[in-house]
N, C-alpha and C positions, 0 to 999 in steps of 0.2 A: 757583307751581309750573307748569311748562309743561304744556299740555294733553296732549302726547304721553306725558309721564310718567304722568299720571293714567290715560290709556287703557291704557298698558302694565301698570300695577299692577292695573287691573281685569281684564285678560286673564289675568294670572298667578294671580289669586285670592288668598284669605286664607291667611296662614300658620296652620298647625294644630299644636297640641300634643296628640299621641295616644300612648297607651301600649297596646301590643299584648300582652295577657296570653297566656302560653304555654299555659294550660289551656283555651283556647277552641277547640281542634280544628283547628289549622292557621292559616297566615297570613291566608287570605281570611276565615275565620270570625272571627279575632281583629280584623281591620280592620273588618269589618262591625259587630261588636259595639261597638267603640270609637266609630265614627261615630254609631251609633244612640244610644249613651249621651250623646255630646256634644250631639246635638240634643235629646234628652229632658231633659237637665239645663239647657238654655238657653245652653250655651257656644257653640253655633252657632245664631244667630238665623235665623228665616225670611228667605229672600232672600239669605243669605250665599253668595257664589260660592266653590266649592271649587277647589283647585288642579287643574291638568290631571293626567292619569294619570302622565305622565313625571315631573313635578315631585314629586308626592307619593311616587311609587315611589323616586325618588332620595333624598328626605328620610328615608324609613323603611328604606331598604336592602332593598326587596323587588321582585319582578318587576312590570313594568308591567301585564301581563295580570291579576295578582292584584288590583291597584287597580281595573282596568276591571270585573272580575267583581263586586267588592264594590259599586261604584257601581251597576251594573246591578241587583243584588239589592235595594238600598235604593230605587232608582227604582220597581221593581216593587211594593215594599211601601208606597210612597207617602211615604217619608221624604225623598226627593230628587226633583228634576225635571231633565230633560235636554232641551235644545232646540238645534237646529243653529245654530251661531254665537253662542249665548248661554252655552254651557258647562253645567256641572252646578251646581245650586243647592239650598239647603235649601228644602223645600216649605213653602208657607204654612200647611199644616194641622199643622205640627209641634206635638208635645205641649208644653204649657207646662212650665216648670221645676218641679221638685218643691219644695213649700214648705219653707223653712228656718225652723225654730222657734228663734228667739233671744229672749232676755229683752227685753221692751219697756221702753225708757227714756222715761219721761214727763217732759217739761219743764214746770216750774211756769209758770203763766200770768204774763205780764209785767204791769207796772203799767198802769193806764188812763192815767195822767199821769206823766211822768218829768221831775222837776226836780232830778235829781242833778247834782252838779258833775263837771267833769273831761272832758267830751266836747264837741266842736264839733257844729254842725248837720250831720249826715251827709248830708242832702239837698243841701247847698251845696257838696259836693266838686266842684272844677272839672273835670268829666270831659272836656269837649271840649278844654280847654287841656292837660290831662295827656296825653290821647291824641295830640294834635298834637305835644307835646314828645317823647313816646315815639317817634313816627315819625321826627322829625328826628334824635333821638339815635341811633336804630338805623342810619339812613343814614350818619351822620357817624362812627359808632364805629369805631375801628381794630380790626383783627382780634384783637389781643391782649386786647381787652376781653372776649372770649368764652373766655378761658383761665382758669387759677386766679387768684382775686382777690387783689389787693394788700391786706394787712391794714390798711394805713393808709387805704385808700379810694381811689376813682378821683380822679385828679388834676384832672379836669374839675370835679368837685363841690367839691373842696377850694379850687380857685381861685375858683369862684363864691361859695363861702361866705366866703372871706377878704375879698372885695370887699364882699359884702352886709353882713356883720357889722360891718365897719369903717364903712360908710356909714350903717347904720340903728341900730346898737347901740353904736358907739364902741369896738368891740373892736380891740385892737392885736395883729395876728397876721400870719402868712404861711401859705401852703398847707402848708409843712413842719411847722408846729406843730399842725395839725389832724389828728385821727384820727376816722374815721367809725365809728359804732357803730349799734346797732339801737334806741336809745332811752335815756332817763335811767337806768332800772334797770340796763340792760346796762353803762352807763358806771360806775355805782357798783360793779358786780361786777368790772369790769376794775381798778378802783382798790383795792378792799378785799377781793376774794376771791369765790369761788363760781363761777369759770369753769373748765370742763374738769376738775372734781374738785379744783381747788386750793382749800384752805381758808384759807390765809393770803394776804393781798393785798400789793400794793406799799406801801400806806400803812397806818399803824397808828393805833389809837385811844389814848385816848378822843377823841371828836369832839363838839364843841358843835353843837347843833341848836336851832331855834326851838321854843318851848314848844307851839306849835300847828303841825302839819304833817301830811303824808300818813303814815298808819300803816304802809303797806307799805314805805316807805323805811326807817323805823325797824326793821321786822321784817327787812328784807334786811341791814341793818348788824348787827343782833343775831345773825343766822344766821352772819355772817362773824366773829363774836367781837369786834365793835367796840362798846364801851360809849358810849352817847350821853348828853350832859349838856345839859339844857334851859336856854335863855336866855329870860328874860321878854320879852314884847312889849307894845307900846302903840301909840298912833296914829302913832308915828314909826318903827315897825318893831322889829326885834330890838334889845335893849339890849346892844350890843356892848361897852359899858364893863364888863360882867360877865365878859368873857373872862379878864381878869386875876385874877379871884377863884378860878379853878379851876386847881389845880396839875396839870401834866403834860398839858394839852391839846395835841394834835398838829394840830388844825385845826378849822374851823367850816363848817357847811353852811348857807347863807343863801339867801333868795329876795328879793334887793334890789329888783328891778323892781316886784314886786307880791306882798307877803307873803301866803303861802298858809296858811290860808284867810281871815285877818282883813282883808286888803286894805291898800293903801297902800304907797308906796315907802320904802325905807330912807333916813333922813335923811342929808344930806351929811356932817354931823359924825360920825355913827356909821359911815359908810362909811370915812372917813379913820381913825377909831379902830380899825376892824377891820384895815385894812391895816397900820397902825403896830404893832398887836399881833402880826400875823403876821411882820413883819420882826424885831421884837424877840425873838420866841420861836422863830424858825426853823420856823414853822408854815405851813400852807396854808389858803387859803379856797376853798371849793367854791361857785361861784355858779350856782344853778339859775335860769335866766332864764325863770321861770314867767310865762306870759301877757305876755311882754315886748313883743309887737307890738300888743297891743290896749289903747290908751289913749284916753280920751274927754275928760276935763275938766282935763287938766294937760299941761304941757310934757313932751316925751320925756325919759326918765331914762336916761342912758347906763349902760353896764355898769361894775361895780366893777373888772373885769379891766383896764380902761383905765388905772387908777391904778398898777398894778404887775403886768405880765404874768408875772413870775417868781414871784409869790406867790399867784396866783389861777388856779384851774382853772375855765374857763367851760364850762357844759354846756347844750346846747339840743337841740331836736328839732322835728319838724313835727306832733306829735300834736295840738296845739291849732290850729295855723294851717291845716293841711290835713286830716289824719285819723290816728288811732292805728293804722289798718290799714296805713299806710305805715311800716314799721319802720325809720326812719332818724333818727339823731341824731348828735351830734358832741361831741367834747371839744376845746377849745382849751387846749393844755397849755403849762406852762413848758418851756423847752428841755430841761432835764435829765430830764423825765419821758417824752418822746416814745419813745425807744428801749425803756425798760422796759415801757411800755404795749403797744408792738408785740410785744415778746417774750411778753407774756401772751396776746395775741390769737393768736399762732402764725404759721406761715409762709403760710397761706392764709386768705382771708376766709371765715368760716363762717356769718355772720349776715346781713349787709347785701347785698342783691342788687345786682350791678353794673349791671343794666339799670335798676333804680329809681334808683340813684345818677346814672346818665347822664341819666335823664329829669328828675330834680330839678335837676340842673345846668343843663339847657336851660331849664327853667321859670324859674329865677332869672335866668340870663343874658339871656333874651329879654324880661324885664320883666313876664311874666305872673304871677309869684309876687307881686310888689309890688302889681299891680292886684287880685289876688285878696284880699290882706290888706286893702287899702283898702276894697274892697267889703264884706268881712265886718266890718270895723270899723264901717262905717255901719249894717249890719244889726244887729249886736249892741248898738250904742248905742241903736237904736230899740227893741230888746227890753228893754234896761235901763230906758229911759224908760217903756215900757209897764208894767213891773213896779212902778216907783216910783209911777206914776199910780194903778194899781190899789190899792196899799197906802194911798196918801194918801186915796183915796175910801172904802175899806172897812175899813181898820185903821190909822187915823192915829196910834194910840198905839204902834205898832211902829216902832222906830228902824231905819233901813237904813244900813249902812256898807259900805265896801269897794267902792264902785261907780264910782270914778274910772277904773278900768281892769279888764281881765280878763273872765272869762266867768261870774262868779257874784257874788252879793251875800250879805251876812251880815245876818240879821234878829235883833235882840236881843229876847229873850223875858223875861217876868217870872220871877224865881227859882223853881225847882221845877216849871216847866211844860214843859220840853223833852220829857221822856219821854212825857207824856200827849199832847202835840201830835203826836209821831211816831206814836203808836198810832192816833190819830184819822186821821192821813194815810193810814196803811196800810189802815184800814177803808174808806176812800173810794178806794182804788186809786191813791193819790198817793205816788210815791217821792221821798223827801227825805233829806238828810243832816243829822244833828244836829251842832252845834258841838263837843259833848263828845267825840265819837268821834275828833276830830283832836288832842286834848290829850295831851301827853306824860305818861306815868304817873308820872314823877318831878317834874312841875312843882309848884312851891310857891306860886305866885300863886293867888288864889281863882278857882275855875272859874266860868264864865259860861254861862247857858242861851242857846241860840240855834239858828238854822237856817242852813245853807249852801245857798243856792238857786241852782242852775245854770240860767241863762236861755238857754243856747245849745242845749241838747239837744232840746227838742220841735220837730217840724216846724212851719212857719208856721201851717198850718190848725188845729193842736191847741194852740197857745200860749195863746190867750185862755181856752179851757176849763181849761187847767192853772192859770192864774192865778186863775180863779174858784174852783177847788177849793182852792187854797192859802189864799185869803182865808177860805174857809169853815171851815178847821180851826184857824185862829190863835186863841189864847186871848183872851177879852174884856178890855176895859180895866178894871182894878181900881181906878183912881183915883177 
């Protein structure tokens, strides 16, 4: 902003909202009372410059001399100060605002150690790169970027994503098949209902899901009236061969890159079986690319979407790679679903900030996003190795699985010990997720006791102490 504008605004003084009560004995008395109350209540802070007589008189529709007299009276009382060339200001001795008595909301104390899954290391957010990308994006943005948003999302981001997803995840798409949303949950609501008061979605159930998964996804689908049917899982991922055993299924929601929470990619034969089933039954596969960027001990696994773009809806976000605070995600859709999804979103973008979209597009196109992911992959691998080493040293009887990729590990516990272990963790201020909490309520396979340990959440300086606390609450070897 030019300095002349700042100086001009300072000379004009602050805008005021004043109500002049008629019962205060005339215009001057009413204005004096209103200004005094504004200072007393804290709406006019000490040092605030008041408008000149002429400006305030014009705003209130009263005589200039009335304003001058009111100011003079308040200066005499000590509420205001007036100096030649400095205008009229609220005096430094102004009475503090009256206390407002509101119910106090006490936040429960957070855990001493946090090893819950689902969050990246917040301290590692690339602030410098994000800020630089935002600056470049703002300079380059066309004027129309600051108008009503396109519900499909900024073309700059869709182009960047089409190139990135093709290069890194093997997704077959064009910018026209991508719809920007505010995250995975928003994508599910667009497809199955719950947006803008709409209770029925574009897609219908029942929907097959993995027997272990995020409960809030199941809750969201249940709220939309979609019945979910669990598929058993093993070391090769979801048993997609079971899809043919359930009559009337309209689709399946899978995490092929890294099954959540048990870990491991979906076996190639099961990928093909899922696509063949979708073709044969006119169904859709929903591919949640959970932790797709973070792999450590195996070759990259491409997206199932690459096998049949017309039968797979690919869903992704930056909640793990960057931060859940950046509410950006995407759907890569079969061609016939693009227009219906846009109709659900409405004529204007209501969720995903255009400025954040432009910033992410620049971050990807400039290569900084790739560099950040590679850097975090190395950091998370080191944390995973530190976790494995701590368990090998202090709890060798505990089996660790699901560590070839992702941001968490699964610790197998002796039968009947999960609940007691979680209670012991809580007593020691250690936040953990139990494996049982992710199990589908209708799953028929035997339940297994275990812990889902997120090794990305703690800051570096607290990670060692968190692992020490974890090893201290694990059940002893019973063999």
